[in-house]
PDB file as gemmi writes it, atoms N, CA and C in Angstrom:
CRYST1    1.000    1.000    1.000  90.00  90.00  90.00 P 1                      
ATOM      1  N   MET A   1    -158.630  16.967 268.418  1.00  0.00           N  
ATOM      2  CA  MET A   1    -159.098  15.663 268.860  1.00  0.00           C  
ATOM      3  C   MET A   1    -159.837  15.809 270.161  1.00  0.00           C  
ATOM      4  N   LYS A   2    -159.391  16.580 271.092  1.00  0.00           N  
ATOM      5  CA  LYS A   2    -160.209  16.733 272.319  1.00  0.00           C  
ATOM      6  C   LYS A   2    -161.565  17.224 272.151  1.00  0.00           C  
ATOM      7  N   LYS A   3    -161.682  18.233 271.279  1.00  0.00           N  
ATOM      8  CA  LYS A   3    -162.947  18.913 270.940  1.00  0.00           C  
ATOM      9  C   LYS A   3    -163.915  17.896 270.415  1.00  0.00           C  
ATOM     10  N   PHE A   4    -163.417  16.976 269.584  1.00  0.00           N  
ATOM     11  CA  PHE A   4    -164.278  15.919 268.972  1.00  0.00           C  
ATOM     12  C   PHE A   4    -164.760  14.967 270.019  1.00  0.00           C  
ATOM     13  N   ALA A   5    -163.882  14.597 270.976  1.00  0.00           N  
ATOM     14  CA  ALA A   5    -164.237  13.649 272.053  1.00  0.00           C  
ATOM     15  C   ALA A   5    -165.190  14.313 273.061  1.00  0.00           C  
ATOM     16  N   GLU A   6    -165.269  15.600 273.145  1.00  0.00           N  
ATOM     17  CA  GLU A   6    -166.298  16.276 274.072  1.00  0.00           C  
ATOM     18  C   GLU A   6    -167.657  16.265 273.576  1.00  0.00           C  
ATOM     19  N   ARG A   7    -167.848  16.017 272.308  1.00  0.00           N  
ATOM     20  CA  ARG A   7    -169.176  16.096 271.787  1.00  0.00           C  
ATOM     21  C   ARG A   7    -169.979  14.906 272.192  1.00  0.00           C  
ATOM     22  N   PRO A   8    -171.334  14.964 272.125  1.00  0.00           N  
ATOM     23  CA  PRO A   8    -172.169  13.830 272.430  1.00  0.00           C  
ATOM     24  C   PRO A   8    -171.869  12.644 271.471  1.00  0.00           C  
ATOM     25  N   LEU A   9    -172.231  11.478 271.886  1.00  0.00           N  
ATOM     26  CA  LEU A   9    -171.907  10.317 271.074  1.00  0.00           C  
ATOM     27  C   LEU A   9    -172.676  10.323 269.748  1.00  0.00           C  
ATOM     28  N   LYS A  10    -173.931  10.760 269.803  1.00  0.00           N  
ATOM     29  CA  LYS A  10    -174.789  10.846 268.625  1.00  0.00           C  
ATOM     30  C   LYS A  10    -174.143  11.735 267.617  1.00  0.00           C  
ATOM     31  N   GLU A  11    -173.716  12.856 267.968  1.00  0.00           N  
ATOM     32  CA  GLU A  11    -173.167  13.868 267.133  1.00  0.00           C  
ATOM     33  C   GLU A  11    -171.883  13.278 266.610  1.00  0.00           C  
ATOM     34  N   GLN A  12    -171.071  12.583 267.321  1.00  0.00           N  
ATOM     35  CA  GLN A  12    -169.834  11.970 266.815  1.00  0.00           C  
ATOM     36  C   GLN A  12    -170.096  10.903 265.679  1.00  0.00           C  
ATOM     37  N   TYR A  13    -171.142  10.086 265.939  1.00  0.00           N  
ATOM     38  CA  TYR A  13    -171.544   9.096 264.963  1.00  0.00           C  
ATOM     39  C   TYR A  13    -172.014   9.797 263.703  1.00  0.00           C  
ATOM     40  N   GLN A  14    -172.734  10.987 263.740  1.00  0.00           N  
ATOM     41  CA  GLN A  14    -173.240  11.626 262.686  1.00  0.00           C  
ATOM     42  C   GLN A  14    -172.078  12.159 261.832  1.00  0.00           C  
ATOM     43  N   ILE A  15    -171.059  12.692 262.459  1.00  0.00           N  
ATOM     44  CA  ILE A  15    -169.870  13.148 261.784  1.00  0.00           C  
ATOM     45  C   ILE A  15    -169.118  11.947 261.079  1.00  0.00           C  
ATOM     46  N   GLY A  16    -169.114  10.838 261.786  1.00  0.00           N  
ATOM     47  CA  GLY A  16    -168.628   9.626 261.074  1.00  0.00           C  
ATOM     48  C   GLY A  16    -169.343   9.265 259.850  1.00  0.00           C  
ATOM     49  N   ILE A  17    -170.674   9.359 259.878  1.00  0.00           N  
ATOM     50  CA  ILE A  17    -171.451   9.018 258.788  1.00  0.00           C  
ATOM     51  C   ILE A  17    -171.170   9.955 257.567  1.00  0.00           C  
ATOM     52  N   ALA A  18    -170.991  11.215 257.906  1.00  0.00           N  
ATOM     53  CA  ALA A  18    -170.619  12.216 256.870  1.00  0.00           C  
ATOM     54  C   ALA A  18    -169.196  11.877 256.283  1.00  0.00           C  
ATOM     55  N   ILE A  19    -168.332  11.481 257.001  1.00  0.00           N  
ATOM     56  CA  ILE A  19    -166.982  11.041 256.546  1.00  0.00           C  
ATOM     57  C   ILE A  19    -167.148   9.819 255.649  1.00  0.00           C  
ATOM     58  N   CYS A  20    -167.950   8.828 255.982  1.00  0.00           N  
ATOM     59  CA  CYS A  20    -168.206   7.725 255.198  1.00  0.00           C  
ATOM     60  C   CYS A  20    -168.817   8.051 253.876  1.00  0.00           C  
ATOM     61  N   VAL A  21    -169.763   9.035 253.908  1.00  0.00           N  
ATOM     62  CA  VAL A  21    -170.423   9.463 252.645  1.00  0.00           C  
ATOM     63  C   VAL A  21    -169.278   9.994 251.720  1.00  0.00           C  
ATOM     64  N   VAL A  22    -168.458  10.857 252.344  1.00  0.00           N  
ATOM     65  CA  VAL A  22    -167.377  11.403 251.450  1.00  0.00           C  
ATOM     66  C   VAL A  22    -166.495  10.314 250.788  1.00  0.00           C  
ATOM     67  N   VAL A  23    -166.123   9.306 251.600  1.00  0.00           N  
ATOM     68  CA  VAL A  23    -165.300   8.306 251.149  1.00  0.00           C  
ATOM     69  C   VAL A  23    -166.087   7.486 250.105  1.00  0.00           C  
ATOM     70  N   LEU A  24    -167.273   7.356 250.241  1.00  0.00           N  
ATOM     71  CA  LEU A  24    -168.148   6.566 249.258  1.00  0.00           C  
ATOM     72  C   LEU A  24    -168.094   7.397 247.942  1.00  0.00           C  
ATOM     73  N   LEU A  25    -168.291   8.681 247.983  1.00  0.00           N  
ATOM     74  CA  LEU A  25    -168.231   9.536 246.735  1.00  0.00           C  
ATOM     75  C   LEU A  25    -166.927   9.399 246.095  1.00  0.00           C  
ATOM     76  N   ILE A  26    -165.753   9.501 246.858  1.00  0.00           N  
ATOM     77  CA  ILE A  26    -164.459   9.378 246.350  1.00  0.00           C  
ATOM     78  C   ILE A  26    -164.253   7.957 245.621  1.00  0.00           C  
ATOM     79  N   GLY A  27    -164.744   6.881 246.342  1.00  0.00           N  
ATOM     80  CA  GLY A  27    -164.715   5.606 245.707  1.00  0.00           C  
ATOM     81  C   GLY A  27    -165.511   5.463 244.495  1.00  0.00           C  
ATOM     82  N   TYR A  28    -166.634   6.078 244.367  1.00  0.00           N  
ATOM     83  CA  TYR A  28    -167.539   6.042 243.263  1.00  0.00           C  
ATOM     84  C   TYR A  28    -166.810   6.851 242.129  1.00  0.00           C  
ATOM     85  N   TYR A  29    -166.214   7.846 242.407  1.00  0.00           N  
ATOM     86  CA  TYR A  29    -165.530   8.710 241.350  1.00  0.00           C  
ATOM     87  C   TYR A  29    -164.313   7.918 240.778  1.00  0.00           C  
ATOM     88  N   ILE A  30    -163.538   7.216 241.737  1.00  0.00           N  
ATOM     89  CA  ILE A  30    -162.413   6.467 241.240  1.00  0.00           C  
ATOM     90  C   ILE A  30    -162.867   5.229 240.375  1.00  0.00           C  
ATOM     91  N   LEU A  31    -163.910   4.639 240.747  1.00  0.00           N  
ATOM     92  CA  LEU A  31    -164.376   3.503 240.083  1.00  0.00           C  
ATOM     93  C   LEU A  31    -165.030   3.740 238.725  1.00  0.00           C  
ATOM     94  N   ASN A  32    -165.737   4.769 238.677  1.00  0.00           N  
ATOM     95  CA  ASN A  32    -166.537   5.081 237.373  1.00  0.00           C  
ATOM     96  C   ASN A  32    -165.880   6.036 236.581  1.00  0.00           C  
ATOM     97  N   PHE A  33    -165.060   6.927 237.020  1.00  0.00           N  
ATOM     98  CA  PHE A  33    -164.444   7.978 236.036  1.00  0.00           C  
ATOM     99  C   PHE A  33    -162.940   7.712 235.866  1.00  0.00           C  
ATOM    100  N   ILE A  34    -162.143   7.459 236.869  1.00  0.00           N  
ATOM    101  CA  ILE A  34    -160.785   7.332 236.740  1.00  0.00           C  
ATOM    102  C   ILE A  34    -160.389   5.942 236.095  1.00  0.00           C  
ATOM    103  N   SER A  35    -161.023   4.877 236.632  1.00  0.00           N  
ATOM    104  CA  SER A  35    -160.650   3.591 236.125  1.00  0.00           C  
ATOM    105  C   SER A  35    -161.152   3.316 234.648  1.00  0.00           C  
ATOM    106  N   THR A  36    -161.979   4.050 234.160  1.00  0.00           N  
ATOM    107  CA  THR A  36    -162.500   3.884 232.682  1.00  0.00           C  
ATOM    108  C   THR A  36    -161.729   4.678 231.728  1.00  0.00           C  
ATOM    109  N   ARG A  37    -160.847   5.585 232.239  1.00  0.00           N  
ATOM    110  CA  ARG A  37    -160.115   6.382 231.299  1.00  0.00           C  
ATOM    111  C   ARG A  37    -159.046   5.586 230.578  1.00  0.00           C  
ATOM    112  N   GLU A  38    -158.589   5.981 229.374  1.00  0.00           N  
ATOM    113  CA  GLU A  38    -157.546   5.292 228.727  1.00  0.00           C  
ATOM    114  C   GLU A  38    -156.201   5.573 229.382  1.00  0.00           C  
ATOM    115  N   GLU A  39    -156.108   6.903 229.641  1.00  0.00           N  
ATOM    116  CA  GLU A  39    -154.777   7.314 230.230  1.00  0.00           C  
ATOM    117  C   GLU A  39    -155.024   7.703 231.704  1.00  0.00           C  
ATOM    118  N   VAL A  40    -154.825   6.752 232.640  1.00  0.00           N  
ATOM    119  CA  VAL A  40    -155.110   7.027 234.115  1.00  0.00           C  
ATOM    120  C   VAL A  40    -153.872   7.717 234.601  1.00  0.00           C  
ATOM    121  N   PRO A  41    -154.080   8.491 235.708  1.00  0.00           N  
ATOM    122  CA  PRO A  41    -152.828   9.065 236.338  1.00  0.00           C  
ATOM    123  C   PRO A  41    -152.000   7.987 236.958  1.00  0.00           C  
ATOM    124  N   ILE A  42    -150.642   8.275 236.828  1.00  0.00           N  
ATOM    125  CA  ILE A  42    -149.689   7.310 237.318  1.00  0.00           C  
ATOM    126  C   ILE A  42    -149.802   5.907 236.731  1.00  0.00           C  
ATOM    127  N   LYS A  43    -149.963   5.868 235.474  1.00  0.00           N  
ATOM    128  CA  LYS A  43    -150.117   4.489 234.760  1.00  0.00           C  
ATOM    129  C   LYS A  43    -148.915   3.773 234.870  1.00  0.00           C  
ATOM    130  N   ASP A  44    -147.756   4.319 234.943  1.00  0.00           N  
ATOM    131  CA  ASP A  44    -146.509   3.550 234.964  1.00  0.00           C  
ATOM    132  C   ASP A  44    -146.426   2.669 236.226  1.00  0.00           C  
ATOM    133  N   ILE A  45    -146.978   3.100 237.287  1.00  0.00           N  
ATOM    134  CA  ILE A  45    -147.025   2.308 238.547  1.00  0.00           C  
ATOM    135  C   ILE A  45    -148.184   1.413 238.690  1.00  0.00           C  
ATOM    136  N   PHE A  46    -149.387   2.103 238.528  1.00  0.00           N  
ATOM    137  CA  PHE A  46    -150.623   1.433 238.781  1.00  0.00           C  
ATOM    138  C   PHE A  46    -151.384   1.343 237.440  1.00  0.00           C  
ATOM    139  N   GLY A  47    -152.039   0.238 237.191  1.00  0.00           N  
ATOM    140  CA  GLY A  47    -152.838   0.203 235.900  1.00  0.00           C  
ATOM    141  C   GLY A  47    -154.353   0.397 236.273  1.00  0.00           C  
ATOM    142  N   ASN A  48    -155.301   0.124 235.339  1.00  0.00           N  
ATOM    143  CA  ASN A  48    -156.660   0.345 235.586  1.00  0.00           C  
ATOM    144  C   ASN A  48    -157.259  -0.613 236.658  1.00  0.00           C  
ATOM    145  N   THR A  49    -156.645  -1.726 236.632  1.00  0.00           N  
ATOM    146  CA  THR A  49    -157.171  -2.744 237.651  1.00  0.00           C  
ATOM    147  C   THR A  49    -156.963  -2.294 239.097  1.00  0.00           C  
ATOM    148  N   PHE A  50    -155.935  -1.603 239.340  1.00  0.00           N  
ATOM    149  CA  PHE A  50    -155.731  -1.004 240.698  1.00  0.00           C  
ATOM    150  C   PHE A  50    -156.787  -0.039 241.064  1.00  0.00           C  
ATOM    151  N   TYR A  51    -157.101   0.853 240.080  1.00  0.00           N  
ATOM    152  CA  TYR A  51    -158.112   1.828 240.360  1.00  0.00           C  
ATOM    153  C   TYR A  51    -159.574   1.161 240.567  1.00  0.00           C  
ATOM    154  N   ILE A  52    -159.816   0.108 239.768  1.00  0.00           N  
ATOM    155  CA  ILE A  52    -161.106  -0.559 240.010  1.00  0.00           C  
ATOM    156  C   ILE A  52    -161.128  -1.237 241.374  1.00  0.00           C  
ATOM    157  N   LEU A  53    -160.076  -1.885 241.822  1.00  0.00           N  
ATOM    158  CA  LEU A  53    -160.035  -2.393 243.127  1.00  0.00           C  
ATOM    159  C   LEU A  53    -160.137  -1.423 244.250  1.00  0.00           C  
ATOM    160  N   MET A  54    -159.375  -0.331 244.033  1.00  0.00           N  
ATOM    161  CA  MET A  54    -159.426   0.731 245.121  1.00  0.00           C  
ATOM    162  C   MET A  54    -160.807   1.355 245.168  1.00  0.00           C  
ATOM    163  N   GLY A  55    -161.473   1.652 244.079  1.00  0.00           N  
ATOM    164  CA  GLY A  55    -162.806   2.172 244.183  1.00  0.00           C  
ATOM    165  C   GLY A  55    -163.866   1.303 244.817  1.00  0.00           C  
ATOM    166  N   SER A  56    -163.718  -0.061 244.481  1.00  0.00           N  
ATOM    167  CA  SER A  56    -164.589  -0.963 244.965  1.00  0.00           C  
ATOM    168  C   SER A  56    -164.430  -1.164 246.517  1.00  0.00           C  
ATOM    169  N   VAL A  57    -163.086  -1.194 246.919  1.00  0.00           N  
ATOM    170  CA  VAL A  57    -162.840  -1.331 248.342  1.00  0.00           C  
ATOM    171  C   VAL A  57    -163.382  -0.119 249.176  1.00  0.00           C  
ATOM    172  N   LEU A  58    -163.069   1.041 248.705  1.00  0.00           N  
ATOM    173  CA  LEU A  58    -163.543   2.267 249.320  1.00  0.00           C  
ATOM    174  C   LEU A  58    -165.116   2.325 249.455  1.00  0.00           C  
ATOM    175  N   ILE A  59    -165.790   1.925 248.382  1.00  0.00           N  
ATOM    176  CA  ILE A  59    -167.350   1.899 248.457  1.00  0.00           C  
ATOM    177  C   ILE A  59    -167.747   0.873 249.511  1.00  0.00           C  
ATOM    178  N   ALA A  60    -167.168  -0.331 249.434  1.00  0.00           N  
ATOM    179  CA  ALA A  60    -167.512  -1.426 250.395  1.00  0.00           C  
ATOM    180  C   ALA A  60    -167.306  -1.024 251.856  1.00  0.00           C  
ATOM    181  N   LEU A  61    -166.082  -0.366 252.130  1.00  0.00           N  
ATOM    182  CA  LEU A  61    -165.789  -0.008 253.485  1.00  0.00           C  
ATOM    183  C   LEU A  61    -166.627   1.089 253.999  1.00  0.00           C  
ATOM    184  N   SER A  62    -166.950   2.051 253.127  1.00  0.00           N  
ATOM    185  CA  SER A  62    -167.801   3.156 253.545  1.00  0.00           C  
ATOM    186  C   SER A  62    -169.215   2.683 253.813  1.00  0.00           C  
ATOM    187  N   CYS A  63    -169.784   1.753 252.989  1.00  0.00           N  
ATOM    188  CA  CYS A  63    -171.126   1.188 253.288  1.00  0.00           C  
ATOM    189  C   CYS A  63    -171.159   0.502 254.540  1.00  0.00           C  
ATOM    190  N   CYS A  64    -170.136  -0.293 254.781  1.00  0.00           N  
ATOM    191  CA  CYS A  64    -170.136  -0.985 256.130  1.00  0.00           C  
ATOM    192  C   CYS A  64    -170.003   0.056 257.296  1.00  0.00           C  
ATOM    193  N   GLY A  65    -169.245   1.065 257.159  1.00  0.00           N  
ATOM    194  CA  GLY A  65    -169.160   2.077 258.218  1.00  0.00           C  
ATOM    195  C   GLY A  65    -170.431   2.733 258.448  1.00  0.00           C  
ATOM    196  N   ILE A  66    -171.191   3.097 257.292  1.00  0.00           N  
ATOM    197  CA  ILE A  66    -172.461   3.786 257.541  1.00  0.00           C  
ATOM    198  C   ILE A  66    -173.394   2.812 258.177  1.00  0.00           C  
ATOM    199  N   LEU A  67    -173.524   1.600 257.796  1.00  0.00           N  
ATOM    200  CA  LEU A  67    -174.433   0.631 258.533  1.00  0.00           C  
ATOM    201  C   LEU A  67    -174.085   0.466 259.985  1.00  0.00           C  
ATOM    202  N   ILE A  68    -172.896   0.430 260.359  1.00  0.00           N  
ATOM    203  CA  ILE A  68    -172.407   0.100 261.665  1.00  0.00           C  
ATOM    204  C   ILE A  68    -172.806   1.435 262.551  1.00  0.00           C  
ATOM    205  N   LEU A  69    -172.533   2.623 262.064  1.00  0.00           N  
ATOM    206  CA  LEU A  69    -172.865   3.854 262.786  1.00  0.00           C  
ATOM    207  C   LEU A  69    -174.292   4.053 262.929  1.00  0.00           C  
ATOM    208  N   ILE A  70    -175.082   3.748 261.878  1.00  0.00           N  
ATOM    209  CA  ILE A  70    -176.558   3.836 262.017  1.00  0.00           C  
ATOM    210  C   ILE A  70    -177.044   2.881 263.143  1.00  0.00           C  
ATOM    211  N   ASN A  71    -176.453   1.686 263.135  1.00  0.00           N  
ATOM    212  CA  ASN A  71    -176.817   0.679 264.213  1.00  0.00           C  
ATOM    213  C   ASN A  71    -176.494   1.272 265.585  1.00  0.00           C  
ATOM    214  N   LYS A  72    -175.322   1.891 265.695  1.00  0.00           N  
ATOM    215  CA  LYS A  72    -174.936   2.490 267.005  1.00  0.00           C  
ATOM    216  C   LYS A  72    -175.926   3.568 267.442  1.00  0.00           C  
ATOM    217  N   ILE A  73    -176.278   4.432 266.452  1.00  0.00           N  
ATOM    218  CA  ILE A  73    -177.256   5.535 266.815  1.00  0.00           C  
ATOM    219  C   ILE A  73    -178.570   4.952 267.200  1.00  0.00           C  
ATOM    220  N   ARG A  74    -179.116   3.888 266.588  1.00  0.00           N  
ATOM    221  CA  ARG A  74    -180.386   3.273 267.018  1.00  0.00           C  
ATOM    222  C   ARG A  74    -180.248   2.776 268.337  1.00  0.00           C  
ATOM    223  N   ARG A  75    -179.081   2.076 268.739  1.00  0.00           N  
ATOM    224  CA  ARG A  75    -178.984   1.560 269.994  1.00  0.00           C  
ATOM    225  C   ARG A  75    -178.959   2.668 271.101  1.00  0.00           C  
ATOM    226  N   LEU A  76    -178.366   3.754 270.804  1.00  0.00           N  
ATOM    227  CA  LEU A  76    -178.322   4.939 271.767  1.00  0.00           C  
ATOM    228  C   LEU A  76    -179.814   5.436 272.025  1.00  0.00           C  
ATOM    229  N   ASP A  77    -180.550   5.514 270.928  1.00  0.00           N  
ATOM    230  CA  ASP A  77    -181.850   5.994 271.061  1.00  0.00           C  
ATOM    231  C   ASP A  77    -182.758   5.065 271.928  1.00  0.00           C  
ATOM    232  N   ARG A  78    -182.547   3.691 271.648  1.00  0.00           N  
ATOM    233  CA  ARG A  78    -183.320   2.598 272.501  1.00  0.00           C  
ATOM    234  C   ARG A  78    -182.889   2.783 273.926  1.00  0.00           C  
ATOM    235  N   LYS A  79    -181.628   2.892 274.271  1.00  0.00           N  
ATOM    236  CA  LYS A  79    -181.273   3.137 275.625  1.00  0.00           C  
ATOM    237  C   LYS A  79    -181.881   4.272 276.294  1.00  0.00           C  
ATOM    238  N   ARG A  80    -181.915   5.392 275.528  1.00  0.00           N  
ATOM    239  CA  ARG A  80    -182.477   6.611 276.143  1.00  0.00           C  
ATOM    240  C   ARG A  80    -183.919   6.473 276.375  1.00  0.00           C  
ATOM    241  N   ARG A  81    -184.671   5.757 275.415  1.00  0.00           N  
ATOM    242  CA  ARG A  81    -186.129   5.556 275.625  1.00  0.00           C  
ATOM    243  C   ARG A  81    -186.326   4.715 276.817  1.00  0.00           C  
ATOM    244  N   LYS A  82    -185.504   3.718 277.041  1.00  0.00           N  
ATOM    245  CA  LYS A  82    -185.671   2.807 278.251  1.00  0.00           C  
ATOM    246  C   LYS A  82    -185.524   3.501 279.438  1.00  0.00           C  
ATOM    247  N   ARG A  83    -184.415   4.383 279.538  1.00  0.00           N  
ATOM    248  CA  ARG A  83    -184.189   5.050 280.676  1.00  0.00           C  
ATOM    249  C   ARG A  83    -185.153   6.085 281.042  1.00  0.00           C  
ATOM    250  N   ARG A  84    -185.722   6.776 279.975  1.00  0.00           N  
ATOM    251  CA  ARG A  84    -186.740   7.787 280.228  1.00  0.00           C  
ATOM    252  C   ARG A  84    -187.904   7.341 280.851  1.00  0.00           C  
ATOM    253  N   GLY A  85    -188.315   6.029 280.491  1.00  0.00           N  
ATOM    254  CA  GLY A  85    -189.602   5.472 280.978  1.00  0.00           C  
ATOM    255  C   GLY A  85    -189.552   5.160 282.506  1.00  0.00           C  
ATOM    256  N   ARG A  86    -188.410   4.969 283.003  1.00  0.00           N  
ATOM    257  CA  ARG A  86    -188.337   4.633 284.414  1.00  0.00           C  
ATOM    258  C   ARG A  86    -188.217   5.837 285.321  1.00  0.00           C  
ATOM    259  N   LYS A  87    -188.959   5.848 286.290  1.00  0.00           N  
ATOM    260  CA  LYS A  87    -188.895   6.964 287.327  1.00  0.00           C  
ATOM    261  C   LYS A  87    -188.668   6.326 288.705  1.00  0.00           C  
ATOM    262  N   ILE A  88    -187.605   6.946 289.286  1.00  0.00           N  
ATOM    263  CA  ILE A  88    -187.278   6.445 290.624  1.00  0.00           C  
ATOM    264  C   ILE A  88    -188.221   7.031 291.593  1.00  0.00           C  
ATOM    265  N   VAL A  89    -188.718   6.147 292.428  1.00  0.00           N  
ATOM    266  CA  VAL A  89    -189.744   6.570 293.400  1.00  0.00           C  
ATOM    267  C   VAL A  89    -189.138   6.087 294.800  1.00  0.00           C  
ATOM    268  N   PHE A  90    -189.071   7.004 295.783  1.00  0.00           N  
ATOM    269  CA  PHE A  90    -188.644   6.669 297.137  1.00  0.00           C  
ATOM    270  C   PHE A  90    -189.859   6.478 297.979  1.00  0.00           C  
ATOM    271  N   LEU A  91    -189.836   5.526 298.872  1.00  0.00           N  
ATOM    272  CA  LEU A  91    -190.951   5.308 299.727  1.00  0.00           C  
ATOM    273  C   LEU A  91    -191.190   6.451 300.673  1.00  0.00           C  
ATOM    274  N   LYS A  92    -190.119   7.046 301.205  1.00  0.00           N  
ATOM    275  CA  LYS A  92    -190.365   8.133 302.093  1.00  0.00           C  
ATOM    276  C   LYS A  92    -191.007   9.322 301.565  1.00  0.00           C  
ATOM    277  N   ASP A  93    -190.754   9.610 300.276  1.00  0.00           N  
ATOM    278  CA  ASP A  93    -191.378  10.709 299.575  1.00  0.00           C  
ATOM    279  C   ASP A  93    -192.855  10.422 299.416  1.00  0.00           C  
ATOM    280  N   GLN A  94    -193.243   9.193 299.126  1.00  0.00           N  
ATOM    281  CA  GLN A  94    -194.696   8.872 299.081  1.00  0.00           C  
ATOM    282  C   GLN A  94    -195.381   9.029 300.398  1.00  0.00           C  
ATOM    283  N   GLN A  95    -194.673   8.583 301.420  1.00  0.00           N  
ATOM    284  CA  GLN A  95    -195.437   8.779 302.786  1.00  0.00           C  
ATOM    285  C   GLN A  95    -195.645  10.201 303.073  1.00  0.00           C  
ATOM    286  N   LYS A  96    -194.621  11.138 302.750  1.00  0.00           N  
ATOM    287  CA  LYS A  96    -194.744  12.462 303.069  1.00  0.00           C  
ATOM    288  C   LYS A  96    -195.948  13.065 302.250  1.00  0.00           C  
ATOM    289  N   GLU A  97    -196.148  12.661 301.030  1.00  0.00           N  
ATOM    290  CA  GLU A  97    -197.220  13.211 300.274  1.00  0.00           C  
ATOM    291  C   GLU A  97    -198.563  12.724 300.765  1.00  0.00           C  
ATOM    292  N   THR A  98    -198.670  11.603 301.205  1.00  0.00           N  
ATOM    293  CA  THR A  98    -199.903  11.092 301.803  1.00  0.00           C  
ATOM    294  C   THR A  98    -200.281  11.718 303.022  1.00  0.00           C  
ATOM    295  N   LYS A  99    -199.333  12.105 303.819  1.00  0.00           N  
ATOM    296  CA  LYS A  99    -199.568  12.761 305.134  1.00  0.00           C  
ATOM    297  C   LYS A  99    -199.987  14.198 304.868  1.00  0.00           C  
ATOM    298  N   LYS A 100    -199.481  14.857 303.829  1.00  0.00           N  
ATOM    299  CA  LYS A 100    -199.870  16.199 303.514  1.00  0.00           C  
ATOM    300  C   LYS A 100    -201.355  16.247 303.082  1.00  0.00           C  
ATOM    301  N   GLU A 101    -201.812  15.241 302.389  1.00  0.00           N  
ATOM    302  CA  GLU A 101    -203.175  15.268 301.818  1.00  0.00           C  
ATOM    303  C   GLU A 101    -204.100  14.924 302.904  1.00  0.00           C  
TER     304      GLU A 101                                                      
END                                                                             
C-alpha cells in the first residue's frame, strides 16, 4: 500500500482506470454469459435475476469510476499547465541584469 501511495497521482489514477476496466469486463461477462445460462452456478441460493442485477451494477459502477478518474486526470493537467506558464521574477534580479548590460 505504501508503494502505491508513493507513485505520482496521475499514475495512481491510471491504475484505478485499469481496475475499473477489469471490473467492467467482469460485469459484462456476468451479465451476458452467466445470467443467460439455464443452469447458473449456485442456483439454489441465487437465481438469474441476481446475476443480471450484479452485472448491471458492476458495469454502472465501473463506468462512473472511469469518468471520475478521467476528470481528475484532466484537472491535474490543467493545474500543471497553469503553473508552468507563470514565472517568478524578482525585482533585484532584474536590476542586476540591467546593470551588467
